[in-house]
C-alpha positions as CSV (number, residue, x, y, z in Angstrom):
1,X,81.4,90.1,89.3
2,X,84.5,91.7,90.9
3,X,86.5,93.8,88.6
4,X,90.1,93.6,89.2
5,X,93.0,96.1,88.3
6,X,96.6,94.4,88.7
7,X,99.7,96.5,88.6
8,X,102.6,93.9,88.0
9,X,106.3,94.9,88.6
10,X,105.7,98.4,87.2
11,X,108.7,100.6,86.8
12,X,108.2,104.3,85.6
13,X,110.2,107.0,84.3
14,X,109.6,110.6,84.2
15,X,112.1,112.9,81.9
16,X,114.6,110.1,82.2
17,X,114.1,110.0,86.1
18,X,112.9,106.7,87.9
19,X,109.8,107.5,89.5
20,X,108.4,104.0,90.4
21,X,110.6,101.4,90.9
22,X,108.8,97.7,90.7
23,X,105.4,98.2,92.1
24,X,103.0,95.5,92.5
25,X,99.3,96.0,93.4
26,X,96.0,94.3,93.1
27,X,92.9,96.5,93.4
28,X,89.5,95.1,93.4
29,X,86.1,96.4,93.0
30,X,84.3,96.8,96.5
31,X,87.1,98.0,98.3
32,X,89.0,101.2,99.5
33,X,92.7,101.3,99.6
34,X,94.9,104.0,100.7
35,X,98.1,104.9,99.2
36,X,100.4,107.0,101.5
37,X,103.9,108.3,101.8
38,X,106.1,111.4,101.8
39,X,106.6,114.2,99.2
40,X,108.5,112.8,96.3
41,X,107.9,108.9,97.0
42,X,106.2,108.2,93.7
43,X,102.3,108.2,94.6
44,X,101.4,110.7,92.1
45,X,103.6,109.4,89.5
46,X,102.2,106.0,89.8
47,X,98.6,107.4,89.7
48,X,99.3,109.2,86.1
49,X,101.3,106.1,84.9
50,X,98.0,104.2,85.7
51,X,96.0,106.9,83.7
52,X,98.4,107.0,80.7
53,X,99.8,110.1,81.1
54,X,102.4,110.5,78.3
55,X,105.1,112.2,80.6
56,X,105.3,109.0,82.6
57,X,106.9,106.3,80.4
58,X,106.7,102.6,81.7
59,X,109.8,100.9,81.2
60,X,109.0,97.6,82.4
61,X,106.0,95.7,84.1
62,X,102.2,95.5,83.2
63,X,98.9,97.1,84.0
64,X,96.0,94.5,83.8
65,X,92.2,95.3,83.7
66,X,90.5,91.9,84.4
67,X,93.6,90.0,82.6
68,X,93.4,92.8,79.9
69,X,96.8,94.2,79.3
70,X,96.1,98.0,79.2
71,X,100.0,99.0,79.8
72,X,100.0,101.0,76.6
73,X,96.4,102.0,75.8
74,X,95.7,105.8,75.6
75,X,93.6,107.6,78.1
76,X,90.7,107.8,76.4
77,X,90.3,104.2,76.2
78,X,91.2,103.3,79.9
79,X,88.6,105.9,80.7
80,X,86.2,104.0,78.8
81,X,87.0,100.9,80.6
82,X,86.2,102.8,83.9
83,X,89.4,104.3,85.2
84,X,89.4,107.7,86.7
85,X,92.1,110.0,88.3
86,X,91.0,113.3,90.2
87,X,94.1,115.5,90.0
88,X,95.9,116.9,92.7
89,X,96.2,120.2,90.8
90,X,92.9,120.6,88.6
91,X,93.5,122.7,85.4
92,X,91.6,126.0,84.5
93,X,90.1,126.0,81.2
94,X,88.7,129.5,80.4
95,X,85.7,129.6,78.0
96,X,84.7,126.2,79.0
97,X,81.6,125.9,81.5
98,X,81.6,123.3,84.2
99,X,78.4,121.8,82.8
100,X,79.6,121.7,79.3
101,X,83.0,120.0,80.3
102,X,81.0,117.3,82.0
103,X,78.4,116.9,79.3
104,X,81.2,116.1,77.0
105,X,83.1,113.8,79.2
106,X,79.9,112.0,79.8
107,X,78.8,111.5,76.3
108,X,82.4,110.6,75.1
109,X,82.1,107.2,77.7
110,X,78.5,106.6,76.7
111,X,76.8,105.3,73.5
112,X,73.7,106.4,74.4
113,X,74.1,110.5,74.8
114,X,72.1,112.5,76.8
115,X,70.4,115.7,75.6
116,X,71.5,119.0,77.3
117,X,68.1,119.1,79.1
118,X,68.3,115.4,80.5
119,X,72.2,115.9,81.2
120,X,71.4,119.3,83.3
121,X,69.0,117.2,85.1
122,X,71.5,114.5,86.3
123,X,74.0,117.2,86.9
124,X,71.7,119.1,89.5
125,X,70.9,116.1,91.3
126,X,74.8,115.3,91.7
127,X,75.7,118.7,92.4
128,X,72.9,118.7,95.4
129,X,74.7,115.7,96.8
130,X,77.7,117.9,97.0
131,X,76.0,120.8,98.4
132,X,76.7,122.8,95.2
133,X,74.9,126.0,94.0
134,X,73.4,125.1,90.7
135,X,74.8,128.4,89.3
136,X,78.6,126.7,89.9
137,X,77.7,124.4,86.7
138,X,77.8,127.8,84.5
139,X,81.4,129.0,85.8
140,X,84.3,128.4,83.6
141,X,86.1,124.9,84.7
142,X,88.5,125.7,87.9
143,X,88.7,129.6,87.0
144,X,88.9,131.6,90.0
145,X,87.9,128.3,92.2
146,X,89.2,128.1,95.6
147,X,91.3,124.7,96.4
148,X,88.1,123.4,97.9
149,X,85.9,124.1,95.2
150,X,88.4,122.6,92.6
151,X,88.5,119.3,94.5
152,X,84.8,119.3,94.9
153,X,84.5,119.6,91.1
154,X,86.9,116.9,90.5
155,X,84.6,114.6,92.9
156,X,81.5,115.9,90.8
157,X,83.1,114.6,87.8
158,X,83.6,111.3,89.3
159,X,79.9,111.3,90.1
160,X,78.7,111.9,86.9
161,X,81.0,109.6,85.3
162,X,80.5,106.7,87.8
163,X,84.0,105.0,87.0
164,X,84.7,101.3,88.3
165,X,88.3,102.5,89.5
166,X,88.6,105.9,91.1
167,X,92.2,107.3,91.8
168,X,92.0,110.1,94.0
169,X,95.3,112.1,94.0
170,X,95.5,114.2,97.2
171,X,92.0,115.3,97.0
172,X,92.3,116.7,100.5
173,X,94.9,118.9,100.0
174,X,94.0,122.7,99.8
175,X,90.6,122.0,101.4
176,X,89.2,123.1,104.9
177,X,87.5,120.7,107.3
178,X,83.9,121.2,105.7
179,X,84.9,120.9,102.3
180,X,86.7,117.8,102.9
181,X,83.6,116.3,104.8
182,X,81.5,117.3,101.5
183,X,84.1,115.8,99.6
184,X,84.1,112.5,101.7
185,X,80.5,112.3,101.8
186,X,80.6,112.2,98.2
187,X,83.0,109.5,97.7
188,X,81.3,107.1,100.4
189,X,77.9,107.7,98.5
190,X,79.4,106.0,95.7
191,X,80.7,103.1,97.6
192,X,78.2,100.1,96.3
193,X,80.4,97.4,95.8
194,X,80.8,97.8,92.4
195,X,83.5,100.5,92.4
196,X,87.2,100.6,93.7
197,X,88.9,103.7,95.4
198,X,92.5,104.3,95.5
199,X,92.9,107.3,97.6
200,X,96.4,108.9,97.7
201,X,97.4,111.3,100.7
202,X,100.2,112.4,103.0
203,X,98.1,112.5,105.9
204,X,95.4,110.5,107.9
205,X,92.9,113.2,107.7
206,X,91.0,112.1,104.7
207,X,91.1,108.7,105.7
208,X,89.2,109.6,109.0
209,X,86.2,110.1,106.6
210,X,87.0,107.4,103.7
211,X,87.8,104.4,105.7
212,X,90.2,102.2,103.7
213,X,90.3,98.3,103.7
214,X,94.1,98.5,102.9
215,X,96.8,100.8,103.2
216,X,99.8,101.0,101.4
217,X,103.2,103.2,101.9
218,X,105.5,104.2,99.3
219,X,109.0,105.4,99.5
220,X,111.3,105.9,96.6
221,X,109.1,104.5,94.4
222,X,108.8,101.2,95.9
223,X,105.9,100.0,98.4
224,X,107.8,99.5,101.8
225,X,104.8,98.9,104.2
226,X,101.1,97.6,103.9
227,X,98.5,96.9,106.6
228,X,95.1,97.9,107.7
229,X,93.5,101.1,108.7
230,X,95.7,101.0,112.0
231,X,98.6,101.4,109.7
232,X,97.5,105.1,108.5
233,X,96.6,106.0,112.5
234,X,99.9,104.8,113.4
235,X,101.8,107.1,110.7
236,X,99.3,110.1,112.1
237,X,100.7,109.5,115.6
238,X,104.4,108.8,114.5
239,X,105.3,110.1,111.0
240,X,106.8,107.7,108.5
241,X,110.1,107.5,110.2
242,X,109.0,104.0,112.2
243,X,109.0,102.4,108.9
244,X,112.4,100.7,107.5
245,X,113.0,102.4,104.3
246,X,113.3,99.3,102.5
247,X,110.5,96.6,101.0
248,X,108.9,94.7,104.0
249,X,106.7,91.5,103.9
C-alpha cells in the first residue's frame, strides 16, 4: 500500500512574516524527493510547518496524510503517524544520553515498549550500520559533537524510529565527505519501498549519494521549478540564476 502525504496550497507565517506562499506537493512512499533552493527560500520553514513547529503558523491550505487532515495536529501525533524531521541545527541536551533519548522516543511511538536490554540490542545494531562506536550512546545528546556527529545522530534516530515520511533538513551541512557517505548509506539502507524521503539541500553533493526521483526548487516561498535528477545536476553547474523567479509548469 502506498502512503501519501499531500500539501495543498500551504501558506505559512513565522513571526508575522510570510515564509511559505502557496506550496502544493504530493509525496508518496517508495520515492525520494529533493527540495532545493537558495538561502531564505522557505525550504526549512516548509519542513517545520509539516512537522507542526508552533513558531510556524499555517494561515491557509492543508496537510493531508492518506486523506486525513493533520494540518493542526500536535507534533507527537504527527510522529505517531510516521512523520520525522531531521534538524538542520540539532540541539544539545545536557544530562540526557543518546541511548536514553532514543529509547524514550521509540517507546513513545510504540504500544509495545522495549526494555533497556532489548532496546540496547536494537541500538547497537543500528549504530554498527552507521559505523558509530558503541560508547557514543553514553554521551549526552549532541553535547560537544562535531557537525558530522550531530547529523549521524539524527540519521541514527531516524533508523531507530523507522518513519514512513522522513524529512531531512540539510543533513549534508557541516559534514565532511566521509561522514556524508556514511549518512547517505544509512538513508539508502532504509529505502525499502515503504518510506518516503524528502531531502532538503542547497547543493547537489548529497544527491550524488541519495538519488532523487523528483526534484523541486523553491524561491520566495513558492515552488518555481520541478524535474528529475537532471535538474539537480543543472543547478550544480549553473546555480539558480537560470531558473525564472516565478512559478513554472
